C-alpha positions in Angstrom: 0.1 -0.1 -0.1 1.9 3.2 -1.3 1.8 6.5 0.6 0.7 5.3 4.3 -0.6 8.0 6.5 0.6 7.6 10.2 -1.7 8.5 12.9 -0.7 8.3 16.3 -4.2 7.8 17.9 -7.3 6.5 16.5 -10.4 8.7 17.6 -13.6 7.6 18.5 -16.2 8.9 16.1 -18.7 8.6 13.3 -18.0 9.2 9.7 -20.0 8.9 6.4 -18.4 7.8 3.5 -20.3 7.8 0.1 -20.4 4.7 -2.2 -17.1 3.4 -3.2 -15.5 6.1 -1.0 -12.1 5.2 0.4 -10.0 6.2 3.2 -6.5 5.8 2.3 -3.7 3.5 3.7 -2.9 4.4 7.0 -1.5 3.1 10.5 -2.3 4.0 14.1 0.2 3.1 16.6 -1.1 4.2 20.1 -4.6 2.9 19.6 -6.6 -0.2 18.4 -9.6 0.2 16.6 -13.3 -1.5 16.1 -14.8 -0.2 13.0 -18.8 -0.7 12.5 -20.9 0.0 9.9 -24.2 1.2 10.9 -25.1 1.3 7.3 -23.6 -0.1 3.9 -20.9 -2.5 3.9 -17.5 -1.8 5.2 -14.0 -3.2 3.6 -10.6 -3.1 5.5 -7.9 -4.0 3.5 -4.3 -4.9 4.2 -1.2 -6.7 2.7 -2.7 -9.8 4.0 -6.2 -9.4 2.3 -9.5 -8.0 2.7 -12.1 -8.1 5.4 -15.9 -7.3 5.0 -18.4 -6.2 7.6 -22.0 -5.6 7.1 -24.1 -4.2 9.7 -24.1 -7.7 11.6 -20.3 -7.3 12.1 -17.2 -5.3 13.1 -13.8 -5.5 12.0 -11.0 -5.4 14.9 -7.9 -3.6 13.7 -4.9 -3.6 16.0 -2.6 -0.9 16.6 0.2 -0.6 14.4 -1.5 -2.7 11.4 -1.5 -0.7 8.0 -5.1 -0.7 6.5 -7.7 1.0 4.1 -11.4 1.3 4.2 -13.8 1.3 1.3 -17.5 1.9 1.4 -20.0 -0.5 -0.2 -23.2 1.4 -0.5 -23.6 4.6 1.7 -21.5 3.7 5.0 -22.5 5.3 8.1 -19.0 4.1 9.7 -18.5 3.9 13.6 -14.8 4.2 14.7 -14.0 3.1 18.2 -10.4 3.8 19.2 -9.1 2.0 22.4 -5.7 2.1 23.9 -3.2 -0.3 22.4 -2.8 -1.9 25.4 -6.7 -2.7 25.5 -7.1 -5.4 23.2 -9.8 -7.8 25.0 -9.5 -10.4 22.3 -5.9 -10.7 22.3 -5.7 -10.2 18.4 -2.7 -9.4 16.7 -4.0 -9.3 13.1 -7.8 -7.9 11.6 -10.6 -9.9 12.6 -14.3 -9.6 11.7 -16.5 -10.0 14.8 -20.3 -10.8 15.2 -22.1 -7.8 16.4 -25.0 -8.7 18.6 -28.0 -6.1 19.3 -26.4 -5.3 22.6 -23.1 -4.8 21.2 -24.3 -2.9 18.5 -26.2 -0.5 20.9 -23.0 -0.1 22.7 -21.1 0.7 19.8 -23.5 3.4 18.7 -23.9 4.9 22.1 -19.8 5.2 22.7 -19.1 6.6 19.1 -21.9 9.2 18.9 -22.1 10.4 22.4 -19.0 12.6 24.3 -15.8 11.1 24.1 -14.8 11.8 27.9 -14.1 9.7 30.8 -17.2 10.6 32.6 -18.1 7.6 34.9 -21.1 6.9 32.7 -19.0 6.6 29.4 -16.4 4.6 31.3 -19.0 2.1 32.4 -20.5 2.0 28.7 -16.9 1.1 27.5 -16.2 -1.5 30.2 -19.7 -3.3 29.1 -18.6 -2.8 25.6 -15.3 -4.5 26.0 -17.0 -7.1 27.9 -19.2 -7.5 25.0 -16.2 -7.5 22.3 -14.5 -10.4 24.3 -17.7 -12.6 24.1 -18.1 -11.9 20.8 -17.6 -14.8 18.1 -15.1 -14.4 15.5 -16.2 -14.5 11.8 -14.2 -15.7 8.9 -15.5 -12.8 6.4 -11.8 -12.4 4.7 -10.7 -12.6 0.9 -6.7 -13.5 1.4 -4.2 -11.5 -0.5 -3.4 -13.7 -3.7 0.4 -15.0 -3.5 1.0 -15.3 -7.4 2.0 -11.6 -8.5 -0.1 -12.2 -11.7 -3.3 -12.8 -9.6 -2.5 -9.6 -7.6 -2.2 -7.4 -10.3 -5.5 -8.4 -11.8 -7.2 -8.0 -8.4 -6.4 -4.2 -7.8 -9.3 -1.8 -7.9 -9.1 0.4 -10.8 -7.3 4.2 -10.0 -9.7 6.6 -9.1 
């Protein structure tokens, strides 16, 4: 992935992306991130492959992982930034997670509300981390082809 942006911290926030819109390759070193599609389908691509998440899934991206986002359909993207040492699943690679109705509401509440350390926000985050720990991992990934000729054919057209 050429021209990689480096961001020290991944903020917790929401972001709307138009169909086909992309977030350029970037890495975040001090936070891990859970990305959830409130609408549309999210694709996260790394050198290892591409992971897909509709509204019933989230994608866990560990700190230091170079990745890019792409929207399939209108994407209401909810990004949850957590300290790098907060890794409730102990994962070191992107992973798709099942999102229960409770986990969905926790993600929405944490990404839409104030992003401070009030007692209420800390309790919400603690329950959210409990729910992430209990979330089953889903194999919704397309691995990157090993043959150079196949990799070239799978690249999306330049925009």
